[in-house]
N, C-alpha and C positions, 0 to 999 in steps of 0.2 A: 504493500500500500504506500509506504513511504517512498519506495522507488518510483512509483507512478506519479506521486505528487512532485517529486524532484524533477522527473522528466518533463512534466507539464510546466513547471516553473521555468525550466531551462528553455523550453520552446517559446514561452512567452517572452523571456528575456532576450532570446535570439530575434524574435519578431520585432520587439521594441528597438533592438540594436539595428536591425535592417531598416526599419522605418526612419530611425535617426540618421543613418548613413544616407538614405535616399533623400531625406529633407536637406541634408548638407550639400549633396550633389546638385539638387535643384537650386539651392541658394547660390552655390558657386556659379552654376550655369546662368542663372538669372543675373548675377552680378557681372559676369562676362558680357552677356547680351546688352545690359544697360550701359556698361562701359564702352562697348563697341558702338552703340547708337550715339552716345554722347560724343565719342571721338569723331564719328562721321559728321554729325551736326556741327561740332566745333571746327572741324577742318573746312567745311563748306562756308561757315561764317567767316573764318579767317581769310579764306581765299577772296570772299566777297569784299571784305574790308580793304584788302590790298589790291583790288582790281580797279585800275584806273579807267578801263573801258566802261565799267558799270556806272561810273560817275560822269561819263561824258554827257554833255547837254544834247538835247535833240538837234540833229543836224538840219540846218535851214540854209545851208550854203548853196552855191550855184550848181545847177545841172545843165550840162551842155546839150542842146538839141542836136540830134544826130539821125540821119536817115536810116541807118542800119541798127545801131545800138539803141533800139526803141522797144520798151516792154510791150508785150501783147496782153490782151485780156483773156485770162483762162481761170480755171477753178483751183489752181494750185497756189501755195504760198510757202512761207518759211518753215512751216511745220508739216508739210506734205511728206509722206513716207514713200519709200521706193515701191511698195506694193500698190499704193494708190495710183501711181503713174501708169502701171501696166493693166489696170482694171479695164476689161473689155477688149484688150488687144489680142490678136492671134499672132504669135511669133514662131509657129511651127515652120520648120525648114530654114530658120535663120541661124547662122553661125556667128558667134560673138567671141572674140579673143580678148583676154583681159589680163593685164599684169595687176597684181594686188587684188585679184578677185576672190581670194580665200580668206581675207581678214577685214575687220572693221567695216567701213562704208562699202568697200568693194564686195564683201560677202553679201551685204544686203542687196546690192544691185544684182549680183549673181542669182540670189534666191528669187528675185522678182522676174528675171529673164526666164529661168527654167520653169517657173510656175505657169508661164504662158506658152511653153513648148519649145523655147529656143535651146540650142546647144551652146554651152559655154566651155571654152577651152581656157582653163586657168593656168597662167604661167607663174611659176614660183621657184625661188632658189632653195626654199625649205619645203621639199615635196611632202615630207612626213607631216609637217604642220598643216599643209594644204589638204592632205587626205583626211586628217582628223577634223578640220573645220568644215569640210564639205561633205563629210560622210552622210549618206542617206539621201542626198539630193539627186534627182534624176538628171540625165543628159549632161553629165559633167565629165570632162576630160582634163586630166592634170598633166602638165608637161614641165620639165625642168628648164629654167632659164634664169641666168644671172645677168642683170643689166650692165654689170661691170666687166663682163667677160665676152668680148666680141665673138669668140669661138662658139660660145653657147647660143648666142643669138643666131649665128650662121647655121648651127646644127639644127635648131628648132625650125627656122624659116625654110630651110631646104627640105626638111622632113614634111612640113605642112604643104609646101608647094607641090611636092610629089603626089600628095593625096588628091590634087586637082579640085579642091573644094573652094568655094567663094568665101569671102569674109564680108559679112554685112555690117559689122561694127568692130572697130579696133579701139579698145579702151585702155589708155595708159594711166593706170590708177596708182601704181606702186611709186614709192618715193621715200626719201629720207629728209630729216628735219633738224636744223640747228645743231649740228655736231661740231666738235673741235676740228681744227684744221687737219685734214687727212687727205692723202693722195692715193690714187689707184696705181696699178703696175706701170701705167704709162706716164705717171707723174701728174695726172689731171686731178684737180680738186674734186673731192668725192661727191658733193651734192650736185655739182654741175654735170659730172660724169654719169651719175645715176639718173637724176631726174630728167636731164635733157638729152645727153648724147646716146644713152642706151635706148631711149624711146625713139629718138630720131632714126637710129640705125634699124630698129625694129619696123618702123613705118616704111622706110625705104625698101627694105627687103621683102615686105609683104605686099607691095604695090600691085603685083600681078593678080593676087587673090582678091584684093580690094576692087580692082577694075572688073574682075570676073563677076562680081555681084550685080553690076549694072545698077548701082544705087547703094553706096556704102557711106559710112560715117567714121571719122576719126575723132575721138574724144580724148583731150589731154587734160589731166587734172592739174589745175592751177590753184590759186589761193588769193584771198584778199590781201595776203601778205605781200603781193607784188607791189603794193603801194609804198613799200619801204625802200625799193631800189629799182632803177632801170638796170639793164645789162651793162656791166663794165666791159665794154667791147674790146678795149686794148689790154685787159688784164683779168679775164674771166677766171683764171687759175690762182689769183691772189699771189702772184710772184713778187709784185712790187707794192701792192695795196695792203694796208693793215687788215688782217683777217677779222671778220665778225661773222659768227655762225648764222645770225638772222639775216644779215645783208646777203650772204651767200645763198641762203634759202630763197630770199626775195628775188634775187636776180635770176635764179633758175626758174621761178614761177612766172616772171615776166617773159623770160625766153620762151616758155611753153605757149604763152598767149601769142607771142610774135610768130612762132612756128605754125600755130593754128591758122593765123591770118595768112601766112605765106602759102602753106599747103592748100588752103581753100582756093586761093587764086590760081595756083598751078594745076590743081586737079579737078576743078569743078566741071571742066569740059569732058572729063572721064567719068562724070556722075559720082564723084567722091567729094563730100563736104566735110569740113573740119570745124571743130568747136573747142573752146577752152571753158573749163568748168570750175567754179568755186563751190565746193561742197558745203561750206559753212564752218563755223567754229565748233569743234567737236572734242570735248575734253576726254571722252571715253574711247577715243580712236586707238587702234593698234599702231598708228604711225610712230608714236613715241618709242614703243618697244622695238619695232622693226628697224628704226633708225640707229639703234645701238648695237645691232648684230655685227660682230666682228670688231667692235670698238670697246664696248663694256664687257664684263665677265658674263658667262652664260647664266650664272645665278641672278645677276641684276636684270638681264633680259627676261628671264623666266618670271621674276618678281613683277616686272612691268607688265608682262602679258596677263598675269593673274590679276593684278590691280585693275587693269582695263576691263577684264571680264567681270570682276566683282562690281566695279562701278556701274556697269550696264545692268547687272542682276538686281542691284538695289535702287536703281533709278536715281543715281547720284546727280545726273544732269538736271533733273527737275529740282532737286534740293539746292544746287548751285544757283539756278535761275531764281529760285524763291528768295534767297538772300541777296542776290545781286540786283535783281529787278531793274535792268538797264532801260534807259529811255529809248534807245534806238533798236529797232527790230534786228538790224544786222549784228548787234552785239549779243543777242540771245543765243545761248548755247543750244546746239542740236544734239539729238541722240544719233547713234549710228544709222538707225532706220531712216531718220530724216536726212542725215548726211548723204545717204546713198541715192536720194530721190533725184537730184539734178543730174547726176551721172546717168541714171536710167532714162530720164527725160531726154537728155541730149542724144542718147544712142538710138532710141526707138520711137520717140513721139512724132506723130504725123503733123503736129503743129509746127515742126521745123522743116518740113518738106520744102525744098526750093530755097532754103536759107543756108548760110554758112559764114565762116570767118567771124564768128561772134563769141563774146564772153558771156557766160550764163551763170545765173545764181538764183536760188529759190524757185527753181523750175520755171524760169522766165529769162528773157533777154535783159541783161543788166543795163543800168543807166551809165552814161558817160559823164565822168566828173573831172575837174581840172587836175593837172599835175600838182602835187603838194596839198591836195584837198585832204581834210581830216574825216571825210565821210567814211563810215564803217561799211560801206557797200560800194558797188559800182566799179567800173574799170577806168584806169588812168589813161590819159591821151597817149603817153609815150608807149604804152603796151600795144597800141593799134597802129603805130606809125609804120608805113610800108617801107620806108628807107631802112628803118631799124630791123624790120622783118627780113629785108634782103641781107643785111649784115649778119644776122644770127644764122641764116641759112649758110652763108659762106663760112662762118666760124665752125658750124657743125660739119660741113664738108671737109674743111681743112683738118679738123681734129680727129675725124673718124676715117677719112679717106674714102667715104662713101658719097658718091656724087650723083645727083639727079640727072639722068641722061634722056635725050630725046623728048624733052618737055619744053614748052614755051614758058620760061621762067621770067621773061621780061628783061633779061640782061642783054645788053648789046654786045 
């Protein structure tokens, strides 16, 4: 009898002990959750307090009337998502090649394209990452390509041309952002080499397939960051100019606008139109992580990838905007779904049929603003200048050795 009472008491004590441990675990988990939430809110508030763009007054400066850079009326805006753009479209039979199509805003554009039946060929230097990010999506082909390695560009383009398939849209979405001064194997500054030269060479070598589509588009991902600098034509590699990572990034994005203008002029008779796109300010983009590959440690790159993924999962963009509350629409942060919208619109929207050589933002044609303008939107005049476009083409030809042949490029 005493043994039974003892065992019963022992079980009760054990049950109480288990309940006590369970309560402690719940308390610790709750404390961690609350601490994490406070950390997230605190960081968003800190960023907002130190964000000069959020304090910018509403822009009321001049807008330059322009026959071409003139917004149209449509149902899209700053918060349109990539999936909204393709609603009702039939993209079956369309082939879209895209650098950066496996991450961030590019992945959202890819998802939109394949949801309407298009085939997307995603070009990536990290094929394993691309496979993980695009797993489960239909009509996806993943191919290795490193924009810093001309041999890899040559290998992919020759392989694709042998397939005898047309390209209906070539989207140059990959890029790097604001890194320390770094040079590639040729001695070229890395941001210009990646963002501009690699994509220039890809475009040039895929021209036969673009022509075969009899109605193709080239989409180059630029940025409103182009407002920080024109192209430093006599020193794109910063051999004599003091290096600044943001200025280097800005000149590369201006160069991409100028190339878009130039290619549109050269190729529109072949039914190929070219556009430059500003996707929007996107704090949860994978751009920051991909920019550090080969520069920072693998651990840091992985941490940045995870951070971007987490910020998307907890809707950190909304929280940032809540605290920032900027006056100008152009300063409102976008999610990656919103960030992929203008790229998608540029590539497939029938609203752009018959148009080209334009800078796009918020799923519309951007306004033209003066050089030196502090407008958080629009394209600067120098980025559309045709003489500058001629210069950047010559720079790309000289630096890559890839020359546009048998085309009327307007040069005497």
